Every structure is written in C-alpha cells, then in structure tokens.
C-alpha positions as CSV (number, residue, x, y, z in Angstrom):
1,M,9.8,16.5,-0.6
2,E,9.9,20.1,0.1
3,S,6.5,20.8,-1.8
4,I,3.3,19.7,-2.5
5,Y,4.3,19.5,-6.1
6,D,6.5,16.6,-5.1
7,K,6.1,13.2,-6.9
8,I,7.3,9.7,-5.8
9,K,8.1,7.3,-8.8
10,L,6.2,3.8,-8.9
11,H,7.9,0.6,-10.0
12,N,6.3,1.1,-13.4
13,G,7.7,4.5,-14.1
14,V,4.3,6.7,-13.4
15,E,4.9,9.5,-11.0
16,M,2.2,10.1,-8.3
17,P,2.5,12.7,-5.6
18,V,3.7,12.9,-2.4
19,L,0.8,13.9,-0.4
20,G,-3.3,13.9,-1.6
21,L,-7.1,14.6,-0.8
22,G,-8.8,11.4,0.3
23,V,-12.6,12.6,-0.1
24,Y,-14.4,9.5,1.5
25,K,-17.8,10.7,3.4
26,V,-17.4,14.1,1.2
27,E,-21.1,14.3,0.0
28,Q,-22.1,14.4,-3.5
29,G,-23.0,17.9,-5.4
30,N,-21.7,21.2,-3.7
31,Q,-19.7,19.7,-1.1
32,I,-17.4,17.7,-2.8
33,E,-17.3,20.5,-5.7
34,E,-16.2,22.6,-3.6
35,T,-14.1,20.8,-1.4
36,I,-11.8,19.7,-4.6
37,H,-12.2,23.3,-6.0
38,T,-10.6,24.5,-2.4
39,A,-8.0,21.5,-2.8
40,L,-6.7,22.0,-6.1
41,E,-6.3,25.9,-5.5
42,L,-4.4,25.1,-2.9
43,G,-1.5,22.7,-4.8
44,Y,-3.3,19.5,-4.2
45,R,-3.1,17.3,-7.3
46,L,-3.7,13.4,-6.1
47,I,-7.5,13.0,-5.1
48,D,-8.4,9.6,-4.1
49,T,-12.1,8.5,-4.5
50,A,-13.8,5.1,-5.1
51,S,-17.1,4.0,-6.0
52,F,-18.2,3.3,-2.7
53,Y,-18.0,6.5,-1.5
54,Q,-20.6,7.9,-4.7
55,N,-19.3,11.1,-5.5
56,E,-17.5,10.2,-8.2
57,E,-19.4,12.5,-10.8
58,G,-18.6,15.3,-8.3
59,V,-15.0,14.6,-8.6
60,G,-15.6,14.5,-12.4
61,M,-17.5,17.3,-12.4
62,A,-15.3,19.8,-10.3
63,I,-12.1,18.8,-12.2
64,R,-13.3,19.9,-15.3
65,N,-14.4,23.3,-13.8
66,S,-10.9,23.2,-12.3
67,G,-9.1,24.6,-15.7
68,I,-6.2,22.6,-14.5
69,P,-5.0,20.4,-17.5
70,R,-5.9,17.0,-17.3
71,E,-2.1,15.6,-16.9
72,E,-1.0,17.6,-13.9
73,L,-4.3,15.3,-12.5
74,F,-3.6,12.1,-10.3
75,I,-7.0,10.9,-10.1
76,T,-7.7,7.2,-8.1
77,S,-10.7,5.3,-7.9
78,K,-11.4,1.8,-6.2
79,V,-13.7,-1.3,-7.3
80,W,-16.0,-2.0,-4.3
81,N,-16.3,-5.5,-3.1
82,S,-20.1,-6.0,-4.4
83,D,-18.1,-5.6,-7.9
84,Q,-15.6,-8.1,-7.7
85,G,-15.0,-10.9,-9.7
86,Y,-13.5,-10.7,-13.2
87,D,-17.0,-9.9,-15.2
88,N,-18.2,-7.6,-12.2
89,A,-14.6,-5.7,-12.0
90,W,-14.8,-4.7,-15.5
91,R,-18.2,-3.3,-15.8
92,A,-17.6,-1.2,-12.4
93,F,-14.3,0.2,-14.1
94,D,-16.3,1.6,-17.3
95,E,-18.7,2.9,-14.7
96,S,-16.4,4.7,-12.5
97,L,-15.0,6.2,-15.9
98,E,-17.9,7.3,-17.3
99,K,-19.3,9.0,-13.7
100,L,-16.0,10.7,-13.3
101,G,-16.1,11.6,-17.3
102,L,-12.6,10.7,-17.9
103,E,-10.5,9.1,-20.6
104,Y,-8.3,6.9,-18.3
105,L,-7.7,6.8,-14.2
106,D,-4.0,7.3,-13.0
107,L,-4.6,4.5,-10.8
108,Y,-7.4,2.0,-10.0
109,L,-7.3,-0.4,-6.8
110,I,-9.2,-3.6,-5.4
111,H,-11.0,-2.0,-2.6
112,W,-10.7,-4.5,-0.2
113,P,-9.7,-8.4,-0.3
114,V,-12.4,-9.8,-0.8
115,K,-11.8,-13.8,-0.1
116,G,-12.5,-16.2,-3.4
117,K,-12.8,-13.2,-5.2
118,Y,-9.4,-10.5,-5.6
119,I,-7.6,-12.9,-7.7
120,E,-10.2,-12.7,-10.5
121,T,-10.7,-9.3,-9.6
122,W,-7.0,-8.4,-10.5
123,R,-6.9,-10.0,-13.6
124,A,-9.6,-7.5,-14.5
125,L,-7.4,-4.9,-13.3
126,E,-4.3,-6.1,-15.5
127,K,-6.4,-6.7,-18.7
128,R,-7.4,-2.7,-18.2
129,Y,-3.5,-1.5,-17.6
130,Q,-2.9,-3.8,-20.5
131,E,-5.6,-1.7,-22.5
132,G,-4.0,1.7,-21.3
133,R,-7.2,2.2,-19.5
134,V,-5.6,3.4,-16.0
135,K,-2.0,4.1,-15.9
136,A,-1.3,2.1,-13.0
137,I,-3.4,-0.8,-10.8
138,G,-3.0,-1.2,-7.3
139,V,-4.7,-2.7,-3.8
140,S,-6.5,-1.6,-0.9
141,N,-6.4,-2.9,2.7
142,F,-3.9,-6.0,2.1
143,K,-2.0,-7.6,4.7
144,I,1.2,-9.4,3.9
145,H,-0.3,-12.5,3.2
146,H,-3.4,-11.4,0.7
147,L,0.1,-9.6,-1.1
148,Q,1.8,-13.0,-1.2
149,D,-1.2,-14.7,-2.1
150,L,-1.7,-12.2,-5.2
151,L,2.0,-11.8,-6.8
152,S,2.1,-15.9,-6.7
153,Q,-0.3,-15.7,-9.0
154,S,0.0,-12.7,-11.1
155,K,1.3,-10.4,-14.0
156,E,1.4,-7.2,-13.0
157,R,2.6,-6.4,-9.1
158,P,0.6,-3.9,-7.6
159,V,1.9,-0.5,-7.4
160,I,0.7,0.8,-4.3
161,N,-1.0,-1.1,-1.0
162,Q,-3.3,1.6,0.6
163,V,-3.8,0.6,3.9
164,E,-5.2,2.3,7.6
165,L,-2.0,3.9,8.7
166,H,-1.2,6.7,11.3
167,P,1.1,6.3,14.2
168,L,-1.4,3.8,16.4
169,L,-1.3,1.5,13.6
170,A,2.4,1.9,12.3
171,Q,2.1,-1.0,9.9
172,T,5.6,-1.8,10.2
173,E,6.1,-5.1,9.2
174,L,3.8,-4.4,6.4
175,R,5.4,-1.4,5.9
176,E,9.0,-3.1,5.1
177,Y,7.2,-6.1,3.4
178,C,6.2,-3.4,0.5
179,R,9.1,-1.8,0.3
180,Q,11.5,-5.3,-0.1
181,N,9.0,-6.0,-3.2
182,D,9.1,-2.6,-4.4
183,I,5.0,-1.4,-3.7
184,A,4.7,1.9,-2.5
185,V,2.3,2.6,0.3
186,E,-0.2,5.0,0.8
187,A,-2.1,5.9,4.0
188,W,-5.7,6.6,4.2
189,S,-7.1,8.0,7.6
190,P,-3.5,9.4,8.6
191,L,-4.9,11.4,11.3
192,S,-7.0,9.1,12.6
193,R,-9.6,11.2,12.5
194,G,-8.0,13.4,14.8
195,R,-8.3,10.3,17.7
196,F,-4.6,11.4,19.3
197,L,-3.9,14.7,18.4
198,N,-3.9,15.6,22.2
199,E,-0.8,13.6,22.6
200,P,1.3,14.9,24.7
201,I,4.6,14.2,22.4
202,L,2.7,15.2,19.2
203,G,2.5,17.9,20.8
204,N,6.0,19.1,22.1
205,I,7.1,18.3,18.7
206,A,5.0,20.6,17.2
207,D,5.6,23.2,19.7
208,R,9.0,23.0,18.6
209,H,8.3,23.5,15.4
210,G,5.9,26.0,15.1
211,K,3.5,23.6,13.4
212,T,-0.2,21.8,14.7
213,P,-0.1,17.9,16.1
214,A,-1.8,17.2,13.0
215,Q,0.8,18.5,10.4
216,V,3.5,16.8,12.5
217,I,1.5,13.3,11.8
218,L,1.8,14.2,8.5
219,R,5.6,15.2,8.5
220,W,5.7,11.8,10.1
221,H,4.5,10.1,6.9
222,L,6.1,11.7,4.2
223,Q,9.9,11.3,5.9
224,H,8.9,7.4,6.2
225,D,8.1,7.3,2.5
226,I,4.2,7.3,3.0
227,I,1.7,8.7,0.9
228,P,-1.1,10.2,2.9
229,I,-4.4,11.2,2.4
230,P,-5.8,13.2,5.0
231,K,-9.6,14.0,4.8
232,S,-11.2,17.4,5.2
233,V,-14.2,19.5,3.9
234,T,-12.9,23.0,6.0
235,P,-10.8,25.3,3.9
236,S,-8.4,25.9,6.7
237,R,-7.9,22.4,7.8
238,L,-7.4,21.4,3.5
239,K,-4.5,24.4,3.8
240,E,-3.0,23.3,7.1
241,N,-3.1,19.9,6.2
242,A,-0.7,20.9,2.8
243,D,1.5,23.0,4.8
244,V,3.7,20.6,5.9
245,F,6.9,21.0,3.8
246,N,8.4,23.5,4.9
247,F,9.8,21.5,8.2
248,R,11.4,18.6,8.9
249,L,11.3,16.1,11.8
250,S,14.1,15.1,13.7
251,E,15.5,11.2,13.9
252,Q,14.5,11.4,17.5
253,E,11.3,13.1,16.8
254,I,10.8,10.2,14.7
255,A,11.5,7.9,16.7
256,E,9.0,9.3,20.0
257,I,6.3,8.9,17.2
258,D,7.0,5.7,16.1
259,G,6.5,4.6,19.7
260,L,3.5,5.8,20.3
261,N,2.2,2.7,17.9
262,K,-0.1,0.1,19.8
263,E,-1.2,-1.9,16.2
264,Q,-4.7,-0.2,17.1
265,R,-7.5,-0.1,14.3
266,F,-10.1,1.8,14.1
267,G,-11.1,0.8,11.2
268,A,-12.4,-3.0,9.4
269,D,-9.4,-5.7,10.0
270,P,-9.1,-7.2,6.7
271,D,-9.4,-10.7,7.4
272,Y,-13.0,-10.1,8.8
273,I,-14.8,-8.2,5.8
274,D,-18.7,-8.6,6.1
275,F,-19.6,-5.2,3.5
C-alpha cells in the first residue's frame, strides 16, 4: 500500500480502494458537494454513503460535476433498518440509485443485522448482484454469529463486513473469522472521532515518523489489511488522512498499538439495535 490509488481485490474479483471517505452526518447541499470535490482532488476514489445519511443526492451531484470517469470511482451505499425484508430492500436499492443518479453501485451493504429480516434482505441484494445492478454486496455491523447465520443460508458470500473498528476496539476475533472466510474488513469510525488521539503511545510513534496520531492510526489499519473510511469535512484534515502512504510502522509499533485494545465500543452494539 504505497498510494491512495492502490486497491485490494475482493473475493469476487472486484477491486476496491484501500482507503476512502465516509460521509455520515455530512450535510446535503454545499457541504457534501464541496467535501467530495476536495476529496476527489486529493485522490480519494472510494465514497461511502447510505440512505440513512440523507445525502445521496449530494454525493451523486458531486460525482457528476467531478469530471472523473465513473469507472474510476467506487461508490458504496447501504439499506437502512426500516427498509429491510425482501420487498422493502428491493425498492430501497432503486431509490438509492435514483438519488445518486447512477446506473450501478460498486458496493451495497446491509447497514445493520436486523433480527428476523437480514436473511430476506440479503436475498434481495443477491438478486440485484445477479442482475448486475451492483458489482459487489456485503454487510455492515455483523458479528461472527450473524455472519455464520448468513453464510449458512445464502448463495453469495459477503465480500466485506464494515464495522466500528479502531485501536480501542480491534475486533481481533471478528477480523480473523472474516480472513478465514475471505471477507474483507472495512472500518467505520477508524479514528473513533478523535477520542484517544492524545494517547502517549500514539504520540511517540507519530513523532518518530514525523506524522500525526491520526495518520498513525490510519496506517495501523492499512497494515492490518483493514480499509478505513475516515470522515471529515475539513480540507486540511482530508489531506492529512490521505497522507499515510509514505511511511511504514514497524512490527513493534504495530504491537504497541494493538496493545491499546479494550474492546470498547462507542457506537451501538449490533446485538442490541433499537433504531
């Protein structure tokens, strides 16, 4: 991983950028369009949105105005909890495509494992994948038992599992399960919204490399083969988050960061979702 343009190959052969931009809570309108414009200029090619974020129209507008060929971009969206079940998910996919103004999606995910519904939701995603309307399908916020349940009842295996993941919540067992089943791992909130950037271990490593603690954390993700999708609307921060390909952490430094793990969630527990 030497460039923001580097990609990993998912198990179905589709190539996905190794780092992207998450746009949760980025406001529809000027903010989302300007943020994506800046990100694309900096080399970002993976944009991760969702119907729940209510900014798909802005993402689509920014893409169309960018002048970048569609095939060079990797656009992800997700089906929300209230749209789960076969028929609802089928419609939700069309609605997302229409809002984005796209002919196809690169990746479509089940946003959360809604009990009693995610299997039927997955069947709708499988059908969309078979139709060629989406190049890859996956899940988000699935624990090992959710994945086991899905794999036992599905034709297609998810290409990716997008979860809350950062040094305080390393998800080691889940990552190993995904590795064994050739499911890529993607990290939302990879910087945990800056909650532990003043950690001395990170500061010492950052000083050693002439980098910031945030850059060290993103590099930690990359060297663990995790795809981080940090979110920012600040141009300087977008640039900082992309500037993580010109240094490498040592095995000792990786181990020190691994040692920060407390299995500490800041987002919802996927076993207890009530939204």
